[in-house]
NUKENU-279772 format. One record per residue: residue number from 1; x, y, z of N, C-alpha, C, O in turn. Coordinates in steps of 0.2 Angstrom, whole numbers. Layout:
BEGIN
(NUM; (X; Y; Z); (X; Y; Z); (X; Y; Z); (X; Y; Z)) ...
END
This chain:
BEGIN
(1; (269; -82; 50); (264; -87; 50); (257; -84; 53); (252; -85; 50)) (2; (258; -79; 58); (252; -76; 60); (249; -71; 55); (243; -70; 54)) (3; (254; -68; 51); (251; -64; 46); (248; -68; 40); (242; -65; 38)) (4; (250; -74; 39); (247; -78; 34); (240; -80; 36); (235; -80; 33)) (5; (239; -82; 43); (233; -84; 46); (228; -78; 46); (222; -79; 44)) (6; (230; -72; 47); (226; -66; 47); (223; -65; 40); (217; -63; 39)) (7; (228; -66; 35); (225; -65; 28); (220; -70; 26); (215; -68; 22)) (8; (221; -76; 28); (216; -82; 27); (210; -80; 30); (204; -81; 27)) (9; (210; -78; 36); (203; -76; 40); (200; -71; 36); (194; -71; 35)) (10; (203; -65; 34); (200; -60; 31); (197; -62; 24); (192; -60; 22)) (11; (201; -66; 20); (199; -69; 14); (192; -73; 15); (187; -72; 11)) (12; (192; -77; 20); (186; -81; 21); (180; -77; 23); (175; -78; 21)) (13; (181; -72; 27); (176; -67; 29); (173; -64; 23); (167; -63; 22)) (14; (178; -61; 19); (175; -58; 13); (171; -63; 8); (166; -61; 6)) (15; (174; -69; 8); (170; -74; 4); (164; -76; 6); (159; -78; 3)) (16; (162; -75; 13); (156; -76; 16); (151; -70; 16); (145; -71; 14)) (17; (154; -64; 18); (150; -58; 19); (147; -56; 12); (141; -54; 12)) (18; (152; -55; 7); (150; -52; 1); (144; -55; -3); (139; -53; -4)) (19; (145; -62; -4); (139; -66; -7); (133; -66; -3); (127; -65; -6)) (20; (134; -66; 4); (128; -66; 8); (124; -59; 8); (118; -59; 7)) (21; (128; -53; 8); (124; -47; 7); (121; -46; 0); (116; -43; -1)) (22; (125; -49; -5); (122; -48; -12); (115; -52; -13); (110; -50; -15)) (23; (116; -59; -10); (110; -63; -11); (104; -61; -7); (98; -61; -9)) (24; (106; -58; -1); (100; -56; 4); (96; -50; 0); (90; -50; 2)) (25; (99; -46; -4); (95; -41; -8); (93; -43; -15); (89; -39; -18)) (26; (95; -49; -18); (94; -51; -24); (91; -58; -25); (92; -61; -30)) (27; (88; -61; -20); (86; -68; -20); (80; -69; -25); (79; -74; -28)) (28; (76; -64; -26); (70; -65; -31); (65; -70; -29); (62; -72; -33)) (29; (65; -71; -22); (60; -76; -20); (53; -73; -18); (48; -77; -17)) (30; (52; -67; -18); (46; -64; -16); (42; -60; -23); (46; -58; -27)) (31; (36; -60; -23); (33; -57; -28); (34; -49; -28); (36; -47; -23)) (32; (31; -46; -32); (32; -38; -33); (29; -35; -26); (24; -38; -24)) (33; (32; -30; -24); (30; -27; -18); (25; -21; -20); (27; -16; -23)) (34; (19; -22; -18); (14; -17; -21); (10; -13; -16); (5; -9; -17)) (35; (13; -13; -10); (10; -8; -4); (16; -6; 0); (22; -8; 0)) (36; (14; -1; 4); (19; 2; 9); (21; -3; 14); (27; -4; 16)) (37; (17; -7; 16); (18; -12; 21); (23; -17; 19); (26; -20; 23)) (38; (22; -19; 12); (27; -24; 9); (34; -22; 10); (38; -27; 11)) (39; (36; -16; 10); (43; -14; 11); (46; -16; 17); (51; -18; 18)) (40; (42; -15; 23); (44; -17; 29); (45; -25; 30); (50; -27; 33)) (41; (40; -29; 27); (41; -36; 27); (47; -38; 23); (50; -43; 26)) (42; (48; -35; 18); (53; -37; 13); (60; -36; 17); (65; -40; 16)) (43; (60; -30; 21); (67; -29; 24); (69; -34; 29); (75; -36; 29)) (44; (64; -37; 33); (66; -42; 38); (67; -48; 34); (71; -52; 37)) (45; (63; -50; 29); (65; -56; 25); (72; -56; 22); (75; -61; 22)) (46; (74; -50; 19); (80; -49; 16); (86; -50; 22); (91; -53; 20)) (47; (85; -47; 28); (89; -48; 33); (90; -56; 35); (96; -58; 36)) (48; (84; -59; 35); (85; -66; 37); (88; -70; 31); (92; -75; 33)) (49; (87; -69; 25); (90; -72; 20); (98; -71; 20); (102; -75; 18)) (50; (100; -65; 22); (107; -63; 22); (110; -67; 28); (116; -70; 26)) (51; (107; -68; 34); (110; -71; 39); (110; -79; 37); (115; -82; 39)) (52; (105; -81; 34); (104; -88; 32); (110; -90; 27); (113; -96; 28)) (53; (111; -86; 22); (116; -87; 17); (123; -87; 20); (127; -92; 19)) (54; (124; -83; 25); (131; -83; 28); (132; -89; 32); (137; -92; 32)) (55; (127; -91; 36); (127; -97; 40); (128; -103; 36); (132; -108; 37)) (56; (125; -103; 30); (125; -109; 26); (133; -109; 23); (136; -115; 23)) (57; (135; -104; 20); (142; -104; 18); (147; -106; 23); (152; -109; 22)) (58; (146; -103; 29); (151; -105; 34); (151; -112; 36); (156; -115; 36)) (59; (145; -115; 37); (144; -122; 40); (147; -126; 34); (150; -131; 35)) (60; (144; -125; 28); (146; -130; 22); (154; -129; 21); (157; -134; 19)) (61; (156; -123; 22); (164; -122; 21); (168; -126; 26); (173; -129; 24)) (62; (165; -126; 32); (169; -129; 37); (168; -137; 36); (173; -141; 37)) (63; (163; -139; 34); (162; -146; 33); (166; -149; 27); (169; -154; 28)) (64; (167; -145; 22); (171; -147; 16); (178; -147; 18); (182; -151; 16)) (65; (180; -141; 22); (187; -141; 24); (189; -147; 28); (194; -150; 28)) (66; (184; -148; 33); (186; -154; 38); (186; -160; 34); (191; -164; 36)) (67; (182; -162; 30); (182; -168; 26); (188; -169; 22); (191; -174; 21)) (68; (191; -163; 19); (197; -164; 15); (203; -164; 20); (208; -168; 19)) (69; (204; -159; 25); (209; -159; 29); (210; -165; 34); (216; -167; 34)) (70; (205; -168; 36); (206; -173; 41); (203; -180; 38); (201; -184; 42)) (71; (204; -180; 32); (202; -187; 29); (207; -192; 31); (213; -191; 33)) (72; (205; -198; 30); (209; -204; 32); (214; -205; 26); (212; -206; 21)) (73; (221; -205; 28); (226; -206; 24); (227; -213; 22); (226; -218; 26)) (74; (230; -215; 16); (231; -222; 14); (236; -225; 19); (241; -222; 20)) (75; (234; -230; 22); (239; -234; 27); (239; -231; 34); (242; -234; 38)) (76; (235; -226; 35); (234; -224; 42); (229; -228; 46); (223; -227; 44)) (77; (231; -232; 51); (226; -236; 54); (225; -233; 62); (222; -237; 66)) (78; (228; -228; 63); (227; -225; 70); (221; -222; 71); (217; -220; 67)) (79; (219; -221; 78); (213; -217; 80); (214; -210; 80); (220; -208; 81)) (80; (209; -206; 79); (210; -199; 80); (210; -197; 87); (209; -201; 92)) (81; (212; -191; 89); (213; -188; 95); (207; -189; 99); (201; -187; 96)) (82; (207; -190; 106); (201; -191; 110); (199; -184; 113); (202; -182; 118)) (83; (195; -180; 109); (193; -174; 111); (186; -174; 115); (181; -176; 111)) (84; (185; -172; 121); (179; -173; 124); (175; -167; 124); (169; -167; 125)) (85; (178; -161; 123); (174; -155; 123); (178; -149; 122); (184; -149; 123)) (86; (175; -143; 121); (179; -137; 120); (174; -131; 122); (170; -129; 119)) (87; (175; -130; 129); (170; -125; 132); (170; -118; 128); (164; -116; 127)) (88; (176; -115; 126); (175; -109; 123); (171; -109; 116); (167; -105; 115)) (89; (172; -115; 113); (169; -116; 106); (162; -117; 107); (157; -114; 104)) (90; (160; -120; 113); (153; -121; 114); (149; -115; 116); (143; -114; 114)) (91; (153; -111; 120); (150; -104; 121); (149; -100; 115); (144; -97; 115)) (92; (154; -100; 111); (153; -96; 105); (147; -98; 100); (143; -94; 98)) (93; (146; -105; 99); (141; -107; 95); (134; -107; 98); (129; -108; 95)) (94; (134; -106; 105); (128; -105; 108); (126; -97; 108); (120; -95; 108)) (95; (131; -93; 109); (130; -86; 110); (128; -83; 103); (123; -79; 103)) (96; (131; -85; 98); (130; -82; 91); (122; -83; 89); (119; -78; 87)) (97; (120; -89; 89); (113; -90; 87); (108; -86; 92); (103; -84; 90)) (98; (110; -86; 98); (105; -82; 103); (105; -75; 101); (100; -72; 101)) (99; (111; -72; 100); (111; -65; 97); (107; -64; 91); (103; -59; 90)) (100; (108; -69; 86); (104; -68; 80); (97; -68; 81); (93; -64; 78)) (101; (94; -73; 85); (87; -74; 86); (85; -67; 90); (79; -65; 88)) (102; (88; -65; 95); (86; -59; 98); (86; -53; 93); (81; -49; 93)) (103; (91; -52; 89); (90; -46; 84); (84; -47; 80); (81; -42; 78)) (104; (83; -53; 77); (78; -54; 72); (71; -53; 76); (67; -50; 73)) (105; (71; -55; 82); (64; -54; 86); (63; -47; 87); (57; -45; 86)) (106; (68; -43; 89); (67; -36; 90); (65; -33; 84); (60; -28; 84)) (107; (68; -34; 79); (67; -31; 72); (60; -33; 70); (56; -28; 67)) (108; (58; -39; 70); (51; -41; 68); (46; -38; 72); (40; -36; 70)) (109; (47; -37; 79); (42; -33; 83); (42; -26; 80); (36; -23; 80)) (110; (47; -23; 78); (47; -16; 76); (43; -16; 69); (39; -11; 68)) (111; (44; -21; 65); (40; -21; 59); (33; -22; 60); (29; -19; 57)) (112; (31; -26; 65); (24; -28; 66); (21; -21; 69); (15; -20; 67)) (113; (24; -17; 73); (22; -11; 75); (21; -6; 70); (16; -3; 70)) (114; (25; -6; 65); (25; -1; 59); (19; -3; 55); (16; 2; 52)) (115; (17; -9; 55); (11; -11; 50); (5; -10; 54); (0; -12; 51)) (116; (5; -8; 60); (-1; -7; 64); (-3; -13; 68); (-9; -13; 71)) (117; (1; -18; 69); (-1; -24; 73); (-2; -22; 81); (-5; -26; 84)) (118; (0; -16; 83); (0; -15; 90); (-5; -9; 91); (-5; -5; 96)) (119; (-9; -7; 86); (-14; -2; 86); (-19; -4; 91); (-23; -8; 90)) (120; (-20; 0; 97); (-25; -1; 102); (-32; 0; 99); (-37; -4; 101)) (121; (-33; 4; 94); (-40; 5; 91); (-42; -1; 87); (-48; -1; 85)) (122; (-38; -5; 85); (-41; -11; 81); (-43; -17; 86); (-45; -22; 83)) (123; (-44; -16; 92); (-47; -21; 97); (-54; -21; 96); (-57; -15; 95)) (124; (-57; -26; 96); (-64; -27; 95); (-67; -31; 101); (-64; -36; 103)) (125; (-73; -29; 103); (-76; -33; 108); (-80; -38; 105); (-85; -36; 101)) (126; (-79; -45; 106); (-83; -50; 102); (-90; -51; 104); (-94; -54; 101)) (127; (-92; -47; 110); (-99; -48; 112); (-100; -54; 117); (-95; -58; 117)) (128; (-105; -53; 121); (-105; -58; 127); (-106; -65; 124); (-105; -70; 128)) (129; (-109; -66; 118); (-111; -73; 116); (-104; -77; 114); (-104; -83; 114)) (130; (-99; -73; 113); (-92; -76; 111); (-88; -77; 117); (-83; -81; 117)) (131; (-90; -74; 123); (-85; -74; 129); (-85; -81; 132); (-80; -83; 135)) (132; (-90; -85; 130); (-90; -92; 133); (-84; -96; 130); (-81; -100; 134)) (133; (-82; -95; 124); (-77; -99; 121); (-70; -96; 122); (-65; -98; 119)) (134; (-70; -90; 125); (-64; -86; 125); (-61; -85; 132); (-65; -85; 137)) (135; (-55; -85; 133); (-52; -83; 139); (-54; -76; 141); (-53; -72; 137)) (136; (-56; -75; 147); (-58; -68; 149); (-53; -63; 147); (-54; -57; 145)) (137; (-46; -64; 148); (-41; -60; 146); (-40; -58; 139); (-37; -53; 137)) (138; (-44; -62; 134); (-43; -61; 127); (-50; -58; 124); (-50; -58; 118)) (139; (-54; -56; 128); (-60; -53; 126); (-60; -47; 121); (-64; -46; 117)) (140; (-54; -43; 123); (-53; -37; 119); (-47; -38; 114); (-44; -33; 112)) (141; (-45; -44; 113); (-39; -45; 109); (-40; -42; 102); (-45; -43; 99)) (142; (-35; -38; 100); (-35; -35; 93); (-34; -41; 88); (-29; -45; 88)) (143; (-38; -41; 83); (-37; -46; 77); (-35; -42; 71); (-39; -37; 69)) (144; (-29; -43; 68); (-27; -40; 62); (-22; -35; 63); (-19; -34; 68)) (145; (-22; -30; 58); (-18; -25; 57); (-21; -18; 57); (-25; -17; 53)) (146; (-20; -14; 63); (-24; -7; 63); (-20; -2; 59); (-16; -4; 55)) (147; (-20; 4; 62); (-16; 9; 59); (-9; 9; 61); (-8; 7; 67)) (148; (-5; 12; 57); (2; 12; 59); (3; 18; 64); (-2; 22; 65)) (149; (8; 18; 68); (9; 23; 73); (7; 30; 71); (4; 34; 75)) (150; (10; 32; 65); (8; 39; 63); (1; 40; 61); (-1; 46; 60)) (151; (-3; 35; 59); (-10; 36; 57); (-15; 34; 63); (-21; 34; 61)) (152; (-12; 32; 69); (-17; 30; 74); (-22; 36; 75); (-20; 42; 76)) (153; (-28; 34; 76); (-33; 40; 77); (-36; 43; 71); (-41; 47; 72)) (154; (-33; 41; 65); (-36; 44; 59); (-40; 39; 55); (-39; 33; 55)) (155; (-45; 42; 52); (-50; 37; 48); (-46; 36; 41); (-43; 41; 38)) (156; (-47; 30; 39); (-44; 28; 32); (-48; 32; 27); (-53; 34; 28)) (157; (-45; 32; 21); (-48; 35; 15); (-54; 31; 13); (-59; 33; 11)) (158; (-53; 24; 13); (-59; 20; 11); (-60; 14; 16); (-55; 11; 18)) (159; (-66; 12; 17); (-68; 7; 21); (-72; 2; 17); (-76; 3; 13)) (160; (-70; -5; 17); (-73; -10; 14); (-75; -16; 18); (-70; -18; 22)) (161; (-81; -18; 18); (-83; -24; 22); (-82; -30; 18); (-84; -31; 12)) (162; (-78; -35; 21); (-76; -41; 17); (-79; -47; 21); (-78; -48; 27)) (163; (-83; -51; 17); (-86; -57; 20); (-84; -63; 16); (-85; -64; 10)) (164; (-81; -68; 20); (-79; -74; 17); (-84; -80; 18); (-86; -81; 23)) (165; (-86; -83; 12); (-91; -88; 12); (-88; -94; 7); (-84; -92; 3)) (166; (-91; -100; 8); (-89; -105; 4); (-92; -104; -3); (-98; -105; -3)) (167; (-89; -102; -8); (-81; -102; -9); (-80; -95; -13); (-78; -95; -18)) (168; (-81; -90; -9); (-81; -83; -13); (-80; -78; -7); (-81; -78; -1)) (169; (-77; -72; -10); (-76; -66; -6); (-82; -61; -8); (-82; -59; -14)) (170; (-85; -58; -3); (-90; -53; -5); (-88; -46; -2); (-87; -46; 4)) (171; (-87; -41; -6); (-85; -35; -4); (-91; -30; -4); (-94; -29; -10)) (172; (-92; -26; 1); (-97; -21; 2); (-94; -15; 4); (-90; -14; 8)) (173; (-96; -10; 0); (-93; -3; 1); (-99; 1; 4); (-103; 3; 1)) (174; (-98; 2; 11); (-104; 5; 15); (-105; 12; 13); (-111; 14; 14)) (175; (-100; 16; 10); (-102; 23; 9); (-106; 24; 3); (-109; 29; 2)) (176; (-105; 19; -2); (-109; 19; -8); (-114; 14; -9); (-118; 14; -14)) (177; (-114; 9; -5); (-119; 3; -6); (-117; -2; -11); (-121; -6; -13)) (178; (-111; -1; -14); (-109; -6; -19); (-107; -12; -16); (-104; -13; -11)) (179; (-110; -18; -19); (-108; -25; -17); (-105; -28; -23); (-108; -28; -29)) (180; (-99; -31; -23); (-96; -34; -28); (-92; -40; -26); (-91; -41; -20)) (181; (-90; -44; -31); (-86; -50; -30); (-78; -49; -31); (-74; -53; -30)) (182; (-77; -43; -32); (-69; -41; -33); (-68; -34; -30); (-73; -30; -29)) (183; (-62; -33; -28); (-60; -27; -24); (-57; -22; -28); (-52; -23; -32)) (184; (-59; -16; -28); (-56; -10; -31); (-55; -5; -26); (-59; -3; -22)) (185; (-48; -2; -27); (-46; 3; -22); (-42; 8; -26); (-39; 6; -31)) (186; (-41; 14; -23); (-37; 19; -27); (-30; 18; -25); (-28; 17; -19)) (187; (-25; 20; -29); (-18; 20; -27); (-16; 25; -23); (-19; 31; -23)) (188; (-12; 24; -18); (-9; 29; -14); (-14; 31; -8); (-12; 36; -4)) (189; (-19; 28; -7); (-24; 29; -2); (-25; 24; 3); (-25; 18; 1)) (190; (-25; 25; 10); (-26; 20; 15); (-32; 17; 15); (-38; 20; 14)) (191; (-32; 10; 15); (-38; 6; 14); (-39; 2; 21); (-34; -1; 23)) (192; (-45; 2; 23); (-47; -3; 29); (-52; -8; 27); (-57; -7; 24)) (193; (-50; -14; 28); (-54; -20; 26); (-57; -23; 33); (-53; -25; 37)) (194; (-63; -23; 34); (-66; -26; 39); (-68; -33; 38); (-73; -34; 34)) (195; (-65; -38; 40); (-65; -45; 38); (-70; -49; 43); (-70; -48; 49)) (196; (-74; -53; 40); (-78; -58; 44); (-79; -64; 40); (-78; -64; 34)) (197; (-82; -69; 43); (-83; -75; 39); (-91; -78; 40); (-93; -77; 46)) (198; (-94; -80; 35); (-101; -82; 36); (-102; -89; 38); (-108; -91; 39)) (199; (-97; -93; 37); (-98; -101; 38); (-92; -104; 42); (-93; -106; 48)) (200; (-86; -104; 39); (-81; -108; 42); (-75; -103; 42); (-75; -97; 39)) (201; (-69; -105; 44); (-63; -101; 44); (-61; -100; 37); (-60; -105; 33)) (202; (-59; -94; 36); (-56; -92; 29); (-49; -88; 31); (-48; -86; 37)) (203; (-45; -87; 26); (-39; -83; 27); (-38; -78; 21); (-38; -81; 16)) (204; (-39; -72; 22); (-38; -67; 17); (-31; -65; 15); (-27; -62; 20)) (205; (-28; -67; 10); (-21; -67; 8); (-20; -63; 2); (-23; -64; -3)) (206; (-16; -57; 3); (-13; -53; -3); (-6; -54; -4); (-2; -50; 0)) (207; (-3; -59; -8); (4; -60; -8); (8; -54; -10); (13; -53; -6)) (208; (6; -50; -14); (10; -44; -16); (10; -38; -11); (14; -34; -12)) (209; (5; -39; -7); (5; -34; -1); (7; -36; 5); (8; -33; 10)) (210; (10; -43; 5); (13; -46; 11); (8; -46; 17); (10; -44; 23)) (211; (1; -47; 16); (-4; -47; 21); (-8; -53; 21); (-10; -56; 15)) (212; (-9; -56; 26); (-13; -62; 27); (-17; -62; 34); (-13; -61; 39)) (213; (-23; -62; 34); (-27; -62; 40); (-33; -67; 40); (-36; -67; 35)) (214; (-34; -71; 46); (-39; -75; 46); (-46; -72; 47); (-46; -66; 50)) (215; (-51; -74; 43); (-58; -72; 44); (-61; -77; 48); (-62; -83; 46)) (216; (-64; -76; 54); (-66; -80; 59); (-74; -79; 60); (-76; -74; 61)) (217; (-78; -85; 59); (-85; -84; 60); (-87; -81; 68); (-84; -83; 73)) (218; (-91; -76; 68); (-93; -73; 74); (-88; -68; 77); (-90; -65; 82)) (219; (-83; -67; 73); (-78; -61; 76); (-76; -57; 70); (-77; -59; 64)) (220; (-74; -51; 71); (-72; -46; 66); (-65; -45; 67); (-62; -45; 72)) (221; (-61; -44; 61); (-54; -42; 61); (-54; -36; 56); (-58; -35; 52)) (222; (-48; -33; 56); (-47; -28; 51); (-40; -28; 49); (-35; -30; 53)) (223; (-39; -26; 43); (-32; -25; 40); (-32; -18; 37); (-37; -16; 33)) (224; (-26; -15; 37); (-25; -8; 34); (-19; -9; 29); (-14; -12; 31)) (225; (-20; -6; 24); (-14; -6; 19); (-15; 0; 14); (-20; 3; 14)) (226; (-9; 2; 11); (-9; 8; 7); (-6; 5; 0); (0; 4; 0)) (227; (-10; 4; -5); (-7; 2; -11); (-2; 7; -15); (-4; 13; -14)) (228; (3; 5; -18); (8; 9; -21); (8; 8; -28); (11; 13; -32)) (229; (6; 3; -31); (7; 1; -38); (0; 0; -41); (-3; -4; -39)) (230; (-1; 3; -47); (-7; 2; -51); (-7; -5; -54); (-1; -7; -57)) (231; (-12; -9; -54); (-12; -16; -56); (-17; -20; -54); (-21; -18; -50)) (232; (-17; -27; -56); (-22; -32; -54); (-18; -37; -50); (-13; -40; -52)) (233; (-20; -39; -44); (-17; -43; -40); (-22; -49; -37); (-28; -47; -36)) (234; (-19; -55; -36); (-24; -60; -34); (-26; -60; -26); (-22; -57; -22)) (235; (-32; -62; -25); (-34; -62; -18); (-35; -70; -17); (-39; -73; -21)) (236; (-32; -73; -12); (-32; -80; -11); (-34; -82; -4); (-33; -78; 1)) (237; (-38; -87; -4); (-40; -90; 3); (-35; -95; 5); (-33; -99; 1)) (238; (-31; -93; 11); (-26; -97; 13); (-27; -102; 19); (-23; -104; 22)) (239; (-34; -103; 20); (-36; -107; 25); (-40; -113; 22); (-45; -111; 19)) (240; (-39; -119; 23); (-43; -125; 20); (-50; -124; 23); (-51; -125; 29)) (241; (-54; -123; 18); (-61; -121; 20); (-66; -126; 17); (-72; -125; 18)) (242; (-64; -131; 14); (-69; -136; 11); (-66; -139; 4); (-61; -138; 2)) (243; (-71; -142; 1); (-69; -146; -5); (-66; -142; -11); (-62; -144; -15)) (244; (-69; -135; -11); (-67; -131; -17); (-63; -125; -14); (-63; -120; -17)) (245; (-59; -126; -9); (-55; -121; -6); (-50; -118; -11); (-49; -112; -12)) (246; (-47; -122; -16); (-43; -120; -21); (-46; -115; -26); (-42; -112; -29)) (247; (-52; -115; -26); (-56; -111; -31); (-58; -104; -28); (-61; -100; -32)) (248; (-57; -103; -22); (-59; -97; -18); (-54; -92; -19); (-50; -90; -15)) (249; (-55; -89; -25); (-50; -83; -27); (-54; -77; -30); (-60; -78; -32)) (250; (-51; -71; -29); (-54; -66; -32); (-48; -61; -35); (-42; -63; -35)) (251; (-50; -55; -36); (-45; -50; -39); (-45; -44; -35); (-50; -41; -34)) (252; (-39; -41; -34); (-39; -34; -32); (-36; -29; -37); (-31; -30; -40)) (253; (-40; -24; -39); (-39; -19; -44); (-36; -13; -40); (-40; -9; -37)) (254; (-30; -11; -41); (-28; -5; -39); (-28; 0; -45); (-24; -1; -50)) (255; (-32; 6; -44); (-33; 10; -49); (-31; 17; -48); (-30; 19; -42)) (256; (-30; 21; -53); (-29; 28; -51); (-35; 31; -48); (-41; 28; -49)) (257; (-35; 37; -45); (-41; 40; -42); (-46; 41; -47); (-52; 40; -45)) (258; (-45; 43; -53); (-50; 45; -58); (-53; 38; -60); (-59; 38; -61)) (259; (-49; 33; -61); (-52; 27; -64); (-56; 24; -58); (-62; 20; -59)) (260; (-54; 24; -52); (-58; 22; -46); (-65; 25; -46); (-70; 22; -45)) (261; (-65; 32; -46); (-71; 35; -45); (-76; 34; -51); (-82; 33; -50)) (262; (-73; 33; -57); (-77; 31; -63); (-80; 24; -62); (-86; 23; -63)) (263; (-76; 19; -59); (-79; 13; -57); (-84; 13; -52); (-90; 10; -53)) (264; (-84; 17; -47); (-89; 18; -42); (-95; 20; -45); (-101; 18; -44)) (265; (-95; 25; -50); (-100; 28; -53); (-104; 23; -57); (-110; 23; -57)) (266; (-100; 19; -61); (-103; 14; -65); (-107; 9; -61); (-112; 7; -62)) (267; (-104; 6; -55); (-107; 1; -51); (-113; 4; -48); (-118; 1; -47)) (268; (-113; 11; -46); (-119; 14; -43); (-125; 14; -48); (-130; 13; -46)) (269; (-123; 16; -54); (-128; 16; -59); (-131; 9; -61); (-137; 8; -61)) (270; (-127; 4; -61); (-129; -3; -62); (-134; -5; -56); (-139; -8; -57)) (271; (-132; -3; -50); (-136; -5; -44); (-143; -2; -44); (-148; -5; -43)) (272; (-143; 5; -46); (-149; 8; -47); (-153; 6; -52); (-160; 5; -52)) (273; (-150; 4; -58); (-154; 1; -64); (-157; -6; -61); (-163; -7; -63)) (274; (-153; -10; -58); (-156; -16; -56); (-162; -16; -51); (-167; -19; -51)) (275; (-161; -11; -46); (-167; -9; -42); (-173; -7; -45); (-179; -9; -44)) (276; (-172; -3; -51); (-178; -1; -55); (-181; -7; -58); (-187; -7; -59)) (277; (-177; -11; -61); (-179; -17; -65); (-183; -21; -60); (-189; -24; -62)) (278; (-181; -22; -54); (-185; -26; -49); (-191; -23; -47); (-196; -26; -47)) (279; (-191; -17; -47); (-197; -13; -45); (-203; -14; -51); (-208; -15; -49)) (280; (-200; -13; -57); (-205; -14; -62); (-207; -21; -63); (-213; -22; -64)) (281; (-203; -26; -62); (-205; -33; -63); (-210; -35; -58); (-214; -39; -59)) (282; (-210; -32; -52); (-214; -34; -47); (-222; -32; -49); (-226; -35; -46)) (283; (-223; -27; -54); (-229; -25; -56); (-231; -29; -62); (-237; -28; -64)) (284; (-227; -34; -65); (-229; -38; -71); (-232; -44; -69); (-231; -47; -64)) (285; (-236; -47; -73); (-239; -53; -73); (-233; -58; -74); (-228; -57; -77)) (286; (-234; -65; -72); (-229; -70; -74); (-228; -70; -81); (-222; -71; -84)) (287; (-233; -70; -85); (-233; -71; -93); (-229; -65; -95); (-224; -66; -100)) (288; (-230; -59; -93); (-227; -53; -95); (-219; -53; -94); (-215; -51; -98)) (289; (-218; -55; -87); (-211; -55; -85); (-207; -60; -89); (-201; -59; -90)) (290; (-210; -66; -91); (-206; -71; -94); (-206; -70; -102); (-202; -74; -105)) (291; (-210; -66; -104); (-210; -65; -112); (-204; -64; -115); (-202; -68; -120)) (292; (-200; -59; -113); (-193; -58; -117); (-188; -64; -116); (-185; -66; -121)) (293; (-189; -68; -110); (-184; -73; -109); (-186; -79; -114); (-182; -83; -117)) (294; (-193; -80; -114); (-196; -85; -118); (-194; -84; -126); (-193; -89; -129)) (295; (-194; -78; -128); (-193; -77; -135); (-185; -78; -136); (-184; -81; -142)) (296; (-181; -77; -131); (-174; -79; -133); (-173; -86; -133); (-168; -88; -136)) (297; (-177; -90; -129); (-176; -97; -129); (-180; -101; -135); (-180; -107; -135)) (298; (-184; -97; -139); (-188; -100; -144); (-194; -103; -142); (-197; -107; -146)) (299; (-197; -100; -137); (-204; -103; -134); (-209; -98; -137); (-209; -92; -136)) (300; (-214; -101; -140); (-219; -97; -143); (-224; -95; -137); (-224; -97; -132)) (301; (-228; -90; -139); (-233; -87; -134); (-238; -92; -132); (-240; -92; -126)) (302; (-240; -96; -136); (-246; -101; -134); (-243; -106; -129); (-246; -108; -124)) (303; (-237; -108; -130); (-233; -113; -125); (-232; -109; -119); (-233; -112; -113)) (304; (-230; -103; -119); (-229; -99; -113); (-235; -98; -109); (-235; -99; -103)) (305; (-241; -97; -112); (-247; -96; -109); (-249; -103; -105); (-252; -103; -100)) (306; (-248; -109; -109); (-250; -115; -106); (-245; -116; -99); (-248; -119; -94)) (307; (-239; -114; -100); (-234; -115; -94); (-237; -111; -88); (-237; -114; -82)) (308; (-238; -105; -89); (-241; -101; -84); (-247; -103; -81); (-248; -103; -75)) (309; (-252; -106; -85); (-258; -109; -82); (-257; -115; -78); (-260; -116; -73)) (310; (-252; -119; -80); (-250; -125; -76); (-247; -123; -70); (-248; -126; -65)) (311; (-243; -118; -70); (-240; -115; -64); (-245; -113; -59); (-244; -115; -53)) (312; (-250; -110; -61); (-255; -107; -56); (-260; -113; -54); (-262; -112; -48)) (313; (-260; -118; -58); (-264; -124; -56); (-260; -128; -51); (-263; -133; -49)) 
END
């Protein structure tokens, strides 16, 4: 009898553990991992899915077994046994969840540290004008994700200033002066985004990078990441910011080093050309400036002259 019970317990354990381990690594619930930081986040998510699957199978198995084993038999009108409590069982089902929560908490703390969440260099002084609304103990509170422990004190390869406004993301490359509505970064290089908001709360979300950070008006935050896969990825605002919040999207282009440098050169040339065009246009009369646009719209020179005269009057 004892041998039979042992075999049953081992069989049940195998039936729970093996599917849980498999599903924890093959659930397919997350998008592709496109950064080094995504691997750490995925590892803790996979652990949680493994534990959750095991608990689901165990609890549902007990429920099904109990419903069948202790079902009411035909003609049985007696009451069940009067059981008021089981102290050892209560200790077990209290201790096991406590241990699980502690393990996941410690592991998540380690993952947060690996991603740079505890980097002291990412603390920002919000300035005296912000201290009125903040608790004094929070005036140097770090916002976002700084450098990982092995990269603390090192400058990233690329700095980009990101400003969220209703309903767009504006990306400024301070080293080159490029300003654009989409983000371009080289693969395999550490990137630091300096986040801010120009009007209301926004949230900068990169699903494939497992990164999401609030952009707060009047405060700065930073996030660091290292892309690992060349491709195009969505940038989404994850904070309700107004009537057109759902349309506040952009794209992140992860490129090879050569393609990224080519893009920077193209954007720099476009910016220089625009500056030259504005400089030339400032020396033109209204009629001369409008002439090429009027021709495209089918407006003759006589009508254009009348319009410019009316404008000056």
